PDBQT receptor file of N, H, CA, C and O in Angstrom, charges set to zero:
ATOM      1  N   MET A   1      67.686 -17.695 -33.768  1.00  0.00    +0.000 N 
ATOM      2  CA  MET A   1      66.283 -16.848 -34.727  1.00  0.00    +0.000 C 
ATOM      3  C   MET A   1      66.586 -17.605 -36.331  1.00  0.00    +0.000 C 
ATOM      4  O   MET A   1      67.742 -17.516 -36.745  1.00  0.00    +0.000 OA
ATOM      5  N   ASN A   2      65.651 -18.266 -37.126  1.00  0.00    +0.000 N 
ATOM      6  H   ASN A   2      64.712 -18.338 -36.790  1.00  0.00    +0.000 HD
ATOM      7  CA  ASN A   2      66.124 -19.137 -38.231  1.00  0.00    +0.000 C 
ATOM      8  C   ASN A   2      66.152 -17.960 -38.922  1.00  0.00    +0.000 C 
ATOM      9  O   ASN A   2      65.762 -16.850 -38.558  1.00  0.00    +0.000 OA
ATOM     10  N   LYS A   3      66.703 -18.338 -40.061  1.00  0.00    +0.000 N 
ATOM     11  H   LYS A   3      67.019 -19.239 -40.356  1.00  0.00    +0.000 HD
ATOM     12  CA  LYS A   3      66.310 -17.222 -41.573  1.00  0.00    +0.000 C 
ATOM     13  C   LYS A   3      65.037 -16.728 -41.966  1.00  0.00    +0.000 C 
ATOM     14  O   LYS A   3      65.096 -15.848 -42.824  1.00  0.00    +0.000 OA
ATOM     15  N   GLY A   4      63.596 -17.136 -41.472  1.00  0.00    +0.000 N 
ATOM     16  H   GLY A   4      63.548 -17.851 -40.775  1.00  0.00    +0.000 HD
ATOM     17  CA  GLY A   4      62.990 -16.365 -42.261  1.00  0.00    +0.000 C 
ATOM     18  C   GLY A   4      63.052 -15.721 -41.056  1.00  0.00    +0.000 C 
ATOM     19  O   GLY A   4      63.682 -14.664 -41.090  1.00  0.00    +0.000 OA
ATOM     20  N   LEU A   5      62.427 -16.149 -39.633  1.00  0.00    +0.000 N 
ATOM     21  H   LEU A   5      61.915 -17.008 -39.605  1.00  0.00    +0.000 HD
ATOM     22  CA  LEU A   5      61.589 -15.006 -38.777  1.00  0.00    +0.000 C 
ATOM     23  C   LEU A   5      62.915 -14.030 -38.551  1.00  0.00    +0.000 C 
ATOM     24  O   LEU A   5      62.784 -13.107 -37.747  1.00  0.00    +0.000 OA
ATOM     25  N   ALA A   6      64.372 -14.224 -39.330  1.00  0.00    +0.000 N 
ATOM     26  H   ALA A   6      64.478 -14.974 -39.984  1.00  0.00    +0.000 HD
ATOM     27  CA  ALA A   6      65.245 -12.630 -39.253  1.00  0.00    +0.000 C 
ATOM     28  C   ALA A   6      65.048 -11.698 -39.802  1.00  0.00    +0.000 C 
ATOM     29  O   ALA A   6      65.170 -10.504 -39.529  1.00  0.00    +0.000 OA
ATOM     30  N   LEU A   7      64.366 -12.839 -41.541  1.00  0.00    +0.000 N 
ATOM     31  H   LEU A   7      64.267 -13.809 -41.762  1.00  0.00    +0.000 HD
ATOM     32  CA  LEU A   7      64.007 -11.957 -42.556  1.00  0.00    +0.000 C 
ATOM     33  C   LEU A   7      63.421 -10.791 -42.654  1.00  0.00    +0.000 C 
ATOM     34  O   LEU A   7      63.829  -9.756 -43.181  1.00  0.00    +0.000 OA
ATOM     35  N   TRP A   8      61.539 -11.233 -41.619  1.00  0.00    +0.000 N 
ATOM     36  H   TRP A   8      61.208 -12.074 -41.191  1.00  0.00    +0.000 HD
ATOM     37  CA  TRP A   8      60.996 -10.945 -42.113  1.00  0.00    +0.000 C 
ATOM     38  C   TRP A   8      60.986  -9.653 -40.457  1.00  0.00    +0.000 C 
ATOM     39  O   TRP A   8      60.064  -8.851 -40.311  1.00  0.00    +0.000 OA
ATOM     40  N   PHE A   9      61.907  -9.730 -39.669  1.00  0.00    +0.000 N 
ATOM     41  H   PHE A   9      62.657 -10.382 -39.787  1.00  0.00    +0.000 HD
ATOM     42  CA  PHE A   9      62.104  -8.906 -38.418  1.00  0.00    +0.000 C 
ATOM     43  C   PHE A   9      62.742  -7.461 -39.427  1.00  0.00    +0.000 C 
ATOM     44  O   PHE A   9      62.465  -6.286 -39.184  1.00  0.00    +0.000 OA
ATOM     45  N   ALA A  10      63.832  -8.057 -40.818  1.00  0.00    +0.000 N 
ATOM     46  H   ALA A  10      64.057  -9.011 -41.016  1.00  0.00    +0.000 HD
ATOM     47  CA  ALA A  10      65.114  -6.774 -40.654  1.00  0.00    +0.000 C 
ATOM     48  C   ALA A  10      63.596  -6.205 -42.501  1.00  0.00    +0.000 C 
ATOM     49  O   ALA A  10      63.764  -5.028 -42.819  1.00  0.00    +0.000 OA
ATOM     50  N   VAL A  11      62.946  -6.630 -43.011  1.00  0.00    +0.000 N 
ATOM     51  H   VAL A  11      62.809  -7.587 -42.753  1.00  0.00    +0.000 HD
ATOM     52  CA  VAL A  11      61.936  -6.225 -44.099  1.00  0.00    +0.000 C 
ATOM     53  C   VAL A  11      61.070  -5.523 -43.236  1.00  0.00    +0.000 C 
ATOM     54  O   VAL A  11      61.127  -4.314 -43.460  1.00  0.00    +0.000 OA
ATOM     55  N   SER A  12      60.432  -5.772 -42.500  1.00  0.00    +0.000 N 
ATOM     56  H   SER A  12      60.385  -6.754 -42.317  1.00  0.00    +0.000 HD
ATOM     57  CA  SER A  12      59.961  -5.027 -41.859  1.00  0.00    +0.000 C 
ATOM     58  C   SER A  12      59.478  -3.738 -41.020  1.00  0.00    +0.000 C 
ATOM     59  O   SER A  12      58.391  -3.200 -40.808  1.00  0.00    +0.000 OA
ATOM     60  N   SER A  13      61.744  -3.343 -40.387  1.00  0.00    +0.000 N 
ATOM     61  H   SER A  13      62.627  -3.780 -40.559  1.00  0.00    +0.000 HD
ATOM     62  CA  SER A  13      62.080  -2.458 -39.986  1.00  0.00    +0.000 C 
ATOM     63  C   SER A  13      61.924  -2.087 -40.689  1.00  0.00    +0.000 C 
ATOM     64  O   SER A  13      60.937  -1.420 -40.377  1.00  0.00    +0.000 OA
ATOM     65  N   MET A  14      62.116  -1.882 -41.699  1.00  0.00    +0.000 N 
ATOM     66  H   MET A  14      62.918  -2.423 -41.952  1.00  0.00    +0.000 HD
ATOM     67  CA  MET A  14      63.263  -1.204 -42.628  1.00  0.00    +0.000 C 
ATOM     68  C   MET A  14      62.008  -1.072 -43.351  1.00  0.00    +0.000 C 
ATOM     69  O   MET A  14      62.109   0.150 -43.252  1.00  0.00    +0.000 OA
ATOM     70  N   ALA A  15      60.502  -1.271 -44.229  1.00  0.00    +0.000 N 
ATOM     71  H   ALA A  15      60.420  -2.264 -44.309  1.00  0.00    +0.000 HD
ATOM     72  CA  ALA A  15      59.406  -0.742 -44.466  1.00  0.00    +0.000 C 
ATOM     73  C   ALA A  15      59.373   0.557 -43.555  1.00  0.00    +0.000 C 
ATOM     74  O   ALA A  15      59.791   1.704 -43.716  1.00  0.00    +0.000 OA
ATOM     75  N   LEU A  16      58.936   0.131 -42.887  1.00  0.00    +0.000 N 
ATOM     76  H   LEU A  16      58.596  -0.800 -42.756  1.00  0.00    +0.000 HD
ATOM     77  CA  LEU A  16      58.879   1.062 -41.147  1.00  0.00    +0.000 C 
ATOM     78  C   LEU A  16      59.420   2.312 -41.629  1.00  0.00    +0.000 C 
ATOM     79  O   LEU A  16      59.076   3.356 -42.184  1.00  0.00    +0.000 OA
ATOM     80  N   VAL A  17      60.109   1.906 -41.309  1.00  0.00    +0.000 N 
ATOM     81  H   VAL A  17      60.389   1.058 -40.859  1.00  0.00    +0.000 HD
ATOM     82  CA  VAL A  17      61.125   2.875 -41.097  1.00  0.00    +0.000 C 
ATOM     83  C   VAL A  17      61.125   3.747 -42.547  1.00  0.00    +0.000 C 
ATOM     84  O   VAL A  17      60.428   4.761 -42.523  1.00  0.00    +0.000 OA
ATOM     85  N   THR A  18      61.613   3.545 -43.409  1.00  0.00    +0.000 N 
ATOM     86  H   THR A  18      62.179   2.721 -43.429  1.00  0.00    +0.000 HD
ATOM     87  CA  THR A  18      61.041   4.066 -44.967  1.00  0.00    +0.000 C 
ATOM     88  C   THR A  18      60.103   5.209 -44.916  1.00  0.00    +0.000 C 
ATOM     89  O   THR A  18      60.201   6.418 -45.124  1.00  0.00    +0.000 OA
ATOM     90  N   LEU A  19      58.722   4.021 -44.405  1.00  0.00    +0.000 N 
ATOM     91  H   LEU A  19      58.642   3.038 -44.237  1.00  0.00    +0.000 HD
ATOM     92  CA  LEU A  19      57.004   4.512 -44.431  1.00  0.00    +0.000 C 
ATOM     93  C   LEU A  19      57.612   6.333 -43.156  1.00  0.00    +0.000 C 
ATOM     94  O   LEU A  19      56.960   7.370 -43.033  1.00  0.00    +0.000 OA
ATOM     95  N   SER A  20      58.881   6.015 -42.545  1.00  0.00    +0.000 N 
ATOM     96  H   SER A  20      59.411   5.172 -42.645  1.00  0.00    +0.000 HD
ATOM     97  CA  SER A  20      58.374   6.860 -41.458  1.00  0.00    +0.000 C 
ATOM     98  C   SER A  20      59.321   8.948 -42.083  1.00  0.00    +0.000 C 
ATOM     99  O   SER A  20      59.330  10.136 -41.762  1.00  0.00    +0.000 OA
ATOM    100  N   ALA A  21      59.925   7.912 -43.142  1.00  0.00    +0.000 N 
ATOM    101  H   ALA A  21      59.918   6.947 -43.402  1.00  0.00    +0.000 HD
ATOM    102  CA  ALA A  21      60.578   9.111 -43.675  1.00  0.00    +0.000 C 
ATOM    103  C   ALA A  21      59.956   9.349 -44.664  1.00  0.00    +0.000 C 
ATOM    104  O   ALA A  21      60.505  10.199 -45.364  1.00  0.00    +0.000 OA
ATOM    105  N   ILE A  22      58.334   8.679 -45.330  1.00  0.00    +0.000 N 
ATOM    106  H   ILE A  22      57.888   7.989 -44.760  1.00  0.00    +0.000 HD
ATOM    107  CA  ILE A  22      57.825   8.871 -46.476  1.00  0.00    +0.000 C 
ATOM    108  C   ILE A  22      57.119  10.433 -45.897  1.00  0.00    +0.000 C 
ATOM    109  O   ILE A  22      56.996  11.636 -46.133  1.00  0.00    +0.000 OA
ATOM    110  N   LEU A  23      56.736   9.122 -44.808  1.00  0.00    +0.000 N 
ATOM    111  H   LEU A  23      56.836   8.146 -44.617  1.00  0.00    +0.000 HD
ATOM    112  CA  LEU A  23      55.368  10.020 -43.778  1.00  0.00    +0.000 C 
ATOM    113  C   LEU A  23      55.894  11.862 -43.606  1.00  0.00    +0.000 C 
ATOM    114  O   LEU A  23      55.162  12.846 -43.713  1.00  0.00    +0.000 OA
ATOM    115  N   ILE A  24      57.380  11.820 -43.315  1.00  0.00    +0.000 N 
ATOM    116  H   ILE A  24      57.974  11.021 -43.228  1.00  0.00    +0.000 HD
ATOM    117  CA  ILE A  24      57.682  12.997 -42.329  1.00  0.00    +0.000 C 
ATOM    118  C   ILE A  24      56.477  14.065 -43.706  1.00  0.00    +0.000 C 
ATOM    119  O   ILE A  24      55.381  13.934 -43.161  1.00  0.00    +0.000 OA
ATOM    120  N   ASN A  25      56.259  14.771 -44.790  1.00  0.00    +0.000 N 
ATOM    121  H   ASN A  25      57.149  14.878 -45.232  1.00  0.00    +0.000 HD
ATOM    122  CA  ASN A  25      55.847  15.311 -46.220  1.00  0.00    +0.000 C 
ATOM    123  C   ASN A  25      54.914  15.139 -45.582  1.00  0.00    +0.000 C 
ATOM    124  O   ASN A  25      54.265  16.145 -45.868  1.00  0.00    +0.000 OA
ATOM    125  N   GLU A  26      54.217  14.489 -44.768  1.00  0.00    +0.000 N 
ATOM    126  H   GLU A  26      54.744  13.672 -44.536  1.00  0.00    +0.000 HD
ATOM    127  CA  GLU A  26      52.526  14.639 -45.237  1.00  0.00    +0.000 C 
ATOM    128  C   GLU A  26      52.297  15.344 -43.677  1.00  0.00    +0.000 C 
ATOM    129  O   GLU A  26      51.979  16.505 -43.420  1.00  0.00    +0.000 OA
ATOM    130  N   SER A  27      52.592  14.150 -42.692  1.00  0.00    +0.000 N 
ATOM    131  H   SER A  27      52.850  13.207 -42.901  1.00  0.00    +0.000 HD
ATOM    132  CA  SER A  27      52.645  15.102 -41.271  1.00  0.00    +0.000 C 
ATOM    133  C   SER A  27      53.613  14.243 -40.321  1.00  0.00    +0.000 C 
ATOM    134  O   SER A  27      53.266  13.066 -40.230  1.00  0.00    +0.000 OA
ATOM    135  N   ALA A  28      54.887  14.643 -39.513  1.00  0.00    +0.000 N 
ATOM    136  H   ALA A  28      55.169  15.599 -39.587  1.00  0.00    +0.000 HD
ATOM    137  CA  ALA A  28      55.294  14.651 -38.428  1.00  0.00    +0.000 C 
ATOM    138  C   ALA A  28      54.523  13.632 -37.148  1.00  0.00    +0.000 C 
ATOM    139  O   ALA A  28      54.891  12.483 -36.901  1.00  0.00    +0.000 OA
ATOM    140  N   TRP A  29      53.786  14.104 -36.681  1.00  0.00    +0.000 N 
ATOM    141  H   TRP A  29      53.487  15.037 -36.882  1.00  0.00    +0.000 HD
ATOM    142  CA  TRP A  29      53.421  13.256 -35.759  1.00  0.00    +0.000 C 
ATOM    143  C   TRP A  29      52.906  11.995 -36.536  1.00  0.00    +0.000 C 
ATOM    144  O   TRP A  29      53.258  11.050 -35.831  1.00  0.00    +0.000 OA
ATOM    145  N   LEU A  30      52.237  11.500 -37.651  1.00  0.00    +0.000 N 
ATOM    146  H   LEU A  30      51.951  12.268 -38.223  1.00  0.00    +0.000 HD
ATOM    147  CA  LEU A  30      52.856  10.218 -38.488  1.00  0.00    +0.000 C 
ATOM    148  C   LEU A  30      53.187   9.665 -39.005  1.00  0.00    +0.000 C 
ATOM    149  O   LEU A  30      52.660   8.855 -39.768  1.00  0.00    +0.000 OA
ATOM    150  N   ALA A  31      54.284   9.912 -38.770  1.00  0.00    +0.000 N 
ATOM    151  H   ALA A  31      54.712  10.570 -38.150  1.00  0.00    +0.000 HD
ATOM    152  CA  ALA A  31      55.395   9.989 -38.491  1.00  0.00    +0.000 C 
ATOM    153  C   ALA A  31      56.283   9.501 -37.535  1.00  0.00    +0.000 C 
ATOM    154  O   ALA A  31      56.713   8.351 -37.438  1.00  0.00    +0.000 OA
ATOM    155  N   LEU A  32      56.568  10.650 -36.708  1.00  0.00    +0.000 N 
ATOM    156  H   LEU A  32      56.219  11.584 -36.787  1.00  0.00    +0.000 HD
ATOM    157  CA  LEU A  32      56.170   9.871 -35.232  1.00  0.00    +0.000 C 
ATOM    158  C   LEU A  32      55.951   8.693 -34.660  1.00  0.00    +0.000 C 
ATOM    159  O   LEU A  32      56.689   7.879 -34.106  1.00  0.00    +0.000 OA
ATOM    160  N   GLY A  33      54.792   8.738 -34.891  1.00  0.00    +0.000 N 
ATOM    161  H   GLY A  33      54.192   9.399 -35.341  1.00  0.00    +0.000 HD
ATOM    162  CA  GLY A  33      54.226   7.666 -34.583  1.00  0.00    +0.000 C 
ATOM    163  C   GLY A  33      54.148   6.256 -35.325  1.00  0.00    +0.000 C 
ATOM    164  O   GLY A  33      53.364   5.359 -35.017  1.00  0.00    +0.000 OA
ATOM    165  N   VAL A  34      55.100   6.205 -36.364  1.00  0.00    +0.000 N 
ATOM    166  H   VAL A  34      55.737   6.934 -36.614  1.00  0.00    +0.000 HD
ATOM    167  CA  VAL A  34      55.487   4.776 -37.773  1.00  0.00    +0.000 C 
ATOM    168  C   VAL A  34      57.016   4.715 -36.843  1.00  0.00    +0.000 C 
ATOM    169  O   VAL A  34      57.301   3.811 -36.058  1.00  0.00    +0.000 OA
ATOM    170  N   PHE A  35      57.918   5.968 -37.176  1.00  0.00    +0.000 N 
ATOM    171  H   PHE A  35      57.686   6.703 -37.813  1.00  0.00    +0.000 HD
ATOM    172  CA  PHE A  35      59.043   5.392 -36.416  1.00  0.00    +0.000 C 
ATOM    173  C   PHE A  35      59.040   4.785 -35.356  1.00  0.00    +0.000 C 
ATOM    174  O   PHE A  35      59.709   3.784 -35.097  1.00  0.00    +0.000 OA
ATOM    175  N   VAL A  36      57.775   5.719 -34.185  1.00  0.00    +0.000 N 
ATOM    176  H   VAL A  36      57.232   6.531 -34.395  1.00  0.00    +0.000 HD
ATOM    177  CA  VAL A  36      57.767   4.849 -32.275  1.00  0.00    +0.000 C 
ATOM    178  C   VAL A  36      57.371   3.411 -32.995  1.00  0.00    +0.000 C 
ATOM    179  O   VAL A  36      58.320   2.663 -33.230  1.00  0.00    +0.000 OA
ATOM    180  N   VAL A  37      56.079   2.979 -33.355  1.00  0.00    +0.000 N 
ATOM    181  H   VAL A  37      55.308   3.586 -33.164  1.00  0.00    +0.000 HD
ATOM    182  CA  VAL A  37      56.687   1.372 -34.189  1.00  0.00    +0.000 C 
ATOM    183  C   VAL A  37      57.440   0.804 -34.693  1.00  0.00    +0.000 C 
ATOM    184  O   VAL A  37      57.508  -0.405 -34.472  1.00  0.00    +0.000 OA
ATOM    185  N   ALA A  38      58.268   1.384 -35.526  1.00  0.00    +0.000 N 
ATOM    186  H   ALA A  38      58.213   2.366 -35.706  1.00  0.00    +0.000 HD
ATOM    187  CA  ALA A  38      59.733   0.554 -36.234  1.00  0.00    +0.000 C 
ATOM    188  C   ALA A  38      60.154   0.369 -34.388  1.00  0.00    +0.000 C 
ATOM    189  O   ALA A  38      59.546  -0.453 -33.702  1.00  0.00    +0.000 OA
ATOM    190  N   THR A  39      60.475   0.630 -34.219  1.00  0.00    +0.000 N 
ATOM    191  H   THR A  39      60.969   1.297 -34.776  1.00  0.00    +0.000 HD
ATOM    192  CA  THR A  39      61.928   0.994 -32.924  1.00  0.00    +0.000 C 
ATOM    193  C   THR A  39      61.480  -0.478 -32.470  1.00  0.00    +0.000 C 
ATOM    194  O   THR A  39      62.020  -1.572 -32.634  1.00  0.00    +0.000 OA
ATOM    195  N   LEU A  40      59.897   0.033 -31.631  1.00  0.00    +0.000 N 
ATOM    196  H   LEU A  40      59.458   0.922 -31.498  1.00  0.00    +0.000 HD
ATOM    197  CA  LEU A  40      59.353  -1.321 -30.506  1.00  0.00    +0.000 C 
ATOM    198  C   LEU A  40      59.528  -2.834 -31.769  1.00  0.00    +0.000 C 
ATOM    199  O   LEU A  40      59.805  -3.905 -31.229  1.00  0.00    +0.000 OA
ATOM    200  N   ASN A  41      59.366  -2.846 -33.298  1.00  0.00    +0.000 N 
ATOM    201  H   ASN A  41      59.140  -1.976 -33.737  1.00  0.00    +0.000 HD
ATOM    202  CA  ASN A  41      59.783  -4.093 -34.272  1.00  0.00    +0.000 C 
ATOM    203  C   ASN A  41      61.242  -4.258 -34.307  1.00  0.00    +0.000 C 
ATOM    204  O   ASN A  41      61.615  -5.430 -34.364  1.00  0.00    +0.000 OA
ATOM    205  N   ILE A  42      62.331  -3.173 -34.281  1.00  0.00    +0.000 N 
ATOM    206  H   ILE A  42      62.028  -2.221 -34.235  1.00  0.00    +0.000 HD
ATOM    207  CA  ILE A  42      63.565  -4.082 -33.578  1.00  0.00    +0.000 C 
ATOM    208  C   ILE A  42      63.415  -4.195 -32.306  1.00  0.00    +0.000 C 
ATOM    209  O   ILE A  42      63.061  -5.351 -32.071  1.00  0.00    +0.000 OA
ATOM    210  N   GLY A  43      63.480  -3.740 -31.602  1.00  0.00    +0.000 N 
ATOM    211  H   GLY A  43      63.768  -2.802 -31.793  1.00  0.00    +0.000 HD
ATOM    212  CA  GLY A  43      63.361  -4.298 -30.220  1.00  0.00    +0.000 C 
ATOM    213  C   GLY A  43      62.701  -5.304 -30.029  1.00  0.00    +0.000 C 
ATOM    214  O   GLY A  43      63.368  -6.338 -29.979  1.00  0.00    +0.000 OA
ATOM    215  N   TRP A  44      61.570  -5.409 -29.892  1.00  0.00    +0.000 N 
ATOM    216  H   TRP A  44      61.029  -4.570 -29.933  1.00  0.00    +0.000 HD
ATOM    217  CA  TRP A  44      60.858  -7.018 -30.780  1.00  0.00    +0.000 C 
ATOM    218  C   TRP A  44      62.056  -7.850 -31.175  1.00  0.00    +0.000 C 
ATOM    219  O   TRP A  44      62.545  -8.778 -30.531  1.00  0.00    +0.000 OA
ATOM    220  N   GLY A  45      62.326  -7.518 -31.977  1.00  0.00    +0.000 N 
ATOM    221  H   GLY A  45      61.929  -6.764 -32.500  1.00  0.00    +0.000 HD
ATOM    222  CA  GLY A  45      63.435  -8.557 -32.974  1.00  0.00    +0.000 C 
ATOM    223  C   GLY A  45      64.190  -9.312 -32.475  1.00  0.00    +0.000 C 
ATOM    224  O   GLY A  45      64.462 -10.411 -32.959  1.00  0.00    +0.000 OA
ATOM    225  N   PHE A  46      64.684  -8.835 -31.369  1.00  0.00    +0.000 N 
ATOM    226  H   PHE A  46      64.463  -7.942 -30.975  1.00  0.00    +0.000 HD
ATOM    227  CA  PHE A  46      66.569  -8.167 -30.818  1.00  0.00    +0.000 C 
ATOM    228  C   PHE A  46      65.305  -9.206 -29.111  1.00  0.00    +0.000 C 
ATOM    229  O   PHE A  46      65.950 -10.020 -28.450  1.00  0.00    +0.000 OA
ATOM    230  N   ALA A  47      64.381  -9.086 -28.864  1.00  0.00    +0.000 N 
ATOM    231  H   ALA A  47      63.857  -8.425 -29.401  1.00  0.00    +0.000 HD
ATOM    232  CA  ALA A  47      63.781 -10.524 -27.763  1.00  0.00    +0.000 C 
ATOM    233  C   ALA A  47      63.614 -10.994 -27.583  1.00  0.00    +0.000 C 
ATOM    234  O   ALA A  47      63.611 -11.408 -26.423  1.00  0.00    +0.000 OA
ATOM    235  N   THR A  48      63.082 -11.777 -29.062  1.00  0.00    +0.000 N 
ATOM    236  H   THR A  48      63.084 -11.441 -30.004  1.00  0.00    +0.000 HD
ATOM    237  CA  THR A  48      62.986 -13.433 -29.750  1.00  0.00    +0.000 C 
ATOM    238  C   THR A  48      64.301 -13.634 -30.099  1.00  0.00    +0.000 C 
ATOM    239  O   THR A  48      64.698 -14.792 -30.228  1.00  0.00    +0.000 OA
ATOM    240  N   LYS A  49      64.924 -12.855 -30.246  1.00  0.00    +0.000 N 
ATOM    241  H   LYS A  49      64.602 -11.915 -30.141  1.00  0.00    +0.000 HD
ATOM    242  CA  LYS A  49      65.975 -13.589 -30.444  1.00  0.00    +0.000 C 
ATOM    243  C   LYS A  49      66.672 -14.044 -29.443  1.00  0.00    +0.000 C 
ATOM    244  O   LYS A  49      66.711 -15.269 -29.325  1.00  0.00    +0.000 OA
ATOM    245  N   VAL A  50      67.497 -13.099 -28.333  1.00  0.00    +0.000 N 
ATOM    246  H   VAL A  50      67.466 -12.104 -28.428  1.00  0.00    +0.000 HD
ATOM    247  CA  VAL A  50      67.154 -13.878 -26.992  1.00  0.00    +0.000 C 
ATOM    248  C   VAL A  50      66.152 -14.738 -27.168  1.00  0.00    +0.000 C 
ATOM    249  O   VAL A  50      66.291 -15.899 -27.553  1.00  0.00    +0.000 OA
ATOM    250  N   ARG A  51      65.273 -14.277 -26.935  1.00  0.00    +0.000 N 
ATOM    251  H   ARG A  51      65.160 -13.334 -26.623  1.00  0.00    +0.000 HD
ATOM    252  CA  ARG A  51      64.169 -15.723 -25.643  1.00  0.00    +0.000 C 
ATOM    253  C   ARG A  51      64.492 -17.345 -26.581  1.00  0.00    +0.000 C 
ATOM    254  O   ARG A  51      64.606 -18.455 -26.061  1.00  0.00    +0.000 OA
ATOM    255  N   ILE A  52      64.587 -16.986 -28.175  1.00  0.00    +0.000 N 
ATOM    256  H   ILE A  52      64.494 -16.085 -28.598  1.00  0.00    +0.000 HD
ATOM    257  CA  ILE A  52      64.680 -18.306 -28.682  1.00  0.00    +0.000 C 
ATOM    258  C   ILE A  52      66.695 -19.261 -28.813  1.00  0.00    +0.000 C 
ATOM    259  O   ILE A  52      67.166 -20.252 -29.372  1.00  0.00    +0.000 OA
ATOM    260  N   GLN A  53      67.181 -18.188 -27.947  1.00  0.00    +0.000 N 
ATOM    261  H   GLN A  53      66.798 -17.384 -27.492  1.00  0.00    +0.000 HD
ATOM    262  CA  GLN A  53      68.414 -18.801 -27.934  1.00  0.00    +0.000 C 
ATOM    263  C   GLN A  53      68.370 -18.906 -26.631  1.00  0.00    +0.000 C 
ATOM    264  O   GLN A  53      69.397 -19.514 -26.325  1.00  0.00    +0.000 OA
ATOM    265  N   ARG A  54      67.435 -18.527 -25.160  1.00  0.00    +0.000 N 
ATOM    266  H   ARG A  54      66.602 -18.034 -25.409  1.00  0.00    +0.000 HD
ATOM    267  CA  ARG A  54      67.938 -19.017 -23.855  1.00  0.00    +0.000 C 
ATOM    268  C   ARG A  54      66.591 -20.744 -24.237  1.00  0.00    +0.000 C 
ATOM    269  O   ARG A  54      66.612 -21.779 -23.570  1.00  0.00    +0.000 OA
ATOM    270  N   LYS A  55      65.900 -20.541 -25.111  1.00  0.00    +0.000 N 
ATOM    271  H   LYS A  55      65.883 -19.701 -25.653  1.00  0.00    +0.000 HD
ATOM    272  CA  LYS A  55      65.611 -21.928 -25.214  1.00  0.00    +0.000 C 
ATOM    273  C   LYS A  55      66.016 -22.976 -25.970  1.00  0.00    +0.000 C 
ATOM    274  O   LYS A  55      65.447 -24.056 -25.804  1.00  0.00    +0.000 OA
ATOM    275  N   ALA A  56      66.969 -22.864 -26.845  1.00  0.00    +0.000 N 
ATOM    276  H   ALA A  56      67.431 -21.987 -26.980  1.00  0.00    +0.000 HD
ATOM    277  CA  ALA A  56      68.013 -23.191 -26.798  1.00  0.00    +0.000 C 
ATOM    278  C   ALA A  56      69.341 -23.815 -26.097  1.00  0.00    +0.000 C 
ATOM    279  O   ALA A  56      70.122 -24.613 -26.615  1.00  0.00    +0.000 OA
ATOM    280  N   GLY A  57      69.410 -23.241 -24.756  1.00  0.00    +0.000 N 
ATOM    281  H   GLY A  57      68.776 -22.592 -24.334  1.00  0.00    +0.000 HD
ATOM    282  CA  GLY A  57      70.650 -23.559 -24.307  1.00  0.00    +0.000 C 
ATOM    283  C   GLY A  57      71.679 -22.600 -24.843  1.00  0.00    +0.000 C 
ATOM    284  O   GLY A  57      72.787 -22.488 -24.318  1.00  0.00    +0.000 OA
ATOM    285  N   ASN A  58      71.290 -21.895 -25.916  1.00  0.00    +0.000 N 
ATOM    286  H   ASN A  58      70.391 -21.986 -26.343  1.00  0.00    +0.000 HD
ATOM    287  CA  ASN A  58      73.359 -21.133 -26.294  1.00  0.00    +0.000 C 
ATOM    288  C   ASN A  58      73.438 -19.865 -25.658  1.00  0.00    +0.000 C 
ATOM    289  O   ASN A  58      74.506 -19.344 -25.982  1.00  0.00    +0.000 OA
ATOM    290  N   VAL A  59      72.705 -19.058 -24.808  1.00  0.00    +0.000 N 
ATOM    291  H   VAL A  59      71.838 -19.481 -24.546  1.00  0.00    +0.000 HD
ATOM    292  CA  VAL A  59      73.468 -18.176 -24.201  1.00  0.00    +0.000 C 
ATOM    293  C   VAL A  59      74.632 -17.636 -23.718  1.00  0.00    +0.000 C 
ATOM    294  O   VAL A  59      74.972 -17.595 -22.535  1.00  0.00    +0.000 OA
ATOM    295  N   PRO A  60      75.416 -17.099 -24.958  1.00  0.00    +0.000 N 
ATOM    296  CA  PRO A  60      77.063 -16.466 -23.431  1.00  0.00    +0.000 C 
ATOM    297  C   PRO A  60      76.512 -16.014 -22.179  1.00  0.00    +0.000 C 
ATOM    298  O   PRO A  60      75.458 -15.740 -21.605  1.00  0.00    +0.000 OA
ATOM    299  N   PRO A  61      77.846 -16.079 -22.039  1.00  0.00    +0.000 N 
ATOM    300  CA  PRO A  61      77.539 -15.842 -20.436  1.00  0.00    +0.000 C 
ATOM    301  C   PRO A  61      78.117 -14.228 -20.437  1.00  0.00    +0.000 C 
ATOM    302  O   PRO A  61      78.819 -13.583 -21.216  1.00  0.00    +0.000 OA
ATOM    303  N   LYS A  62      77.480 -13.950 -19.224  1.00  0.00    +0.000 N 
ATOM    304  H   LYS A  62      76.909 -14.473 -18.592  1.00  0.00    +0.000 HD
ATOM    305  CA  LYS A  62      77.046 -12.210 -19.140  1.00  0.00    +0.000 C 
ATOM    306  C   LYS A  62      78.892 -12.322 -18.738  1.00  0.00    +0.000 C 
ATOM    307  O   LYS A  62      79.311 -13.263 -18.064  1.00  0.00    +0.000 OA
ATOM    308  N   SER A  63      79.534 -11.564 -19.103  1.00  0.00    +0.000 N 
ATOM    309  H   SER A  63      79.194 -10.800 -19.650  1.00  0.00    +0.000 HD
ATOM    310  CA  SER A  63      80.936 -10.303 -19.003  1.00  0.00    +0.000 C 
ATOM    311  C   SER A  63      81.305  -9.223 -17.613  1.00  0.00    +0.000 C 
ATOM    312  O   SER A  63      81.516  -8.010 -17.632  1.00  0.00    +0.000 OA
ATOM    313  N   VAL A  64      81.294  -9.813 -16.893  1.00  0.00    +0.000 N 
ATOM    314  H   VAL A  64      81.123 -10.798 -16.878  1.00  0.00    +0.000 HD
ATOM    315  CA  VAL A  64      81.561  -9.106 -15.500  1.00  0.00    +0.000 C 
ATOM    316  C   VAL A  64      81.709  -7.862 -15.571  1.00  0.00    +0.000 C 
ATOM    317  O   VAL A  64      80.490  -7.713 -15.486  1.00  0.00    +0.000 OA
ATOM    318  N   HIS A  65      82.348  -6.067 -15.704  1.00  0.00    +0.000 N 
ATOM    319  H   HIS A  65      83.338  -6.189 -15.774  1.00  0.00    +0.000 HD
ATOM    320  CA  HIS A  65      83.713  -5.723 -15.820  1.00  0.00    +0.000 C 
ATOM    321  C   HIS A  65      83.445  -5.330 -14.521  1.00  0.00    +0.000 C 
ATOM    322  O   HIS A  65      84.334  -4.830 -13.832  1.00  0.00    +0.000 OA
TER     323      HIS A  65
């Protein structure tokens, strides 16, 4: 993942988590909704990173326990 895309996911995730913390005073349901969106955004960032690595062929081998 290039630096710009990584920065986008980091900043947008932190902004959503911060917004969720601020919204706790206003509405617990709204804060929970924004937190769910933040969690999905973080997961989307990890999924995008893996997808880009797979396209580039840089996937490390899976370890078997």
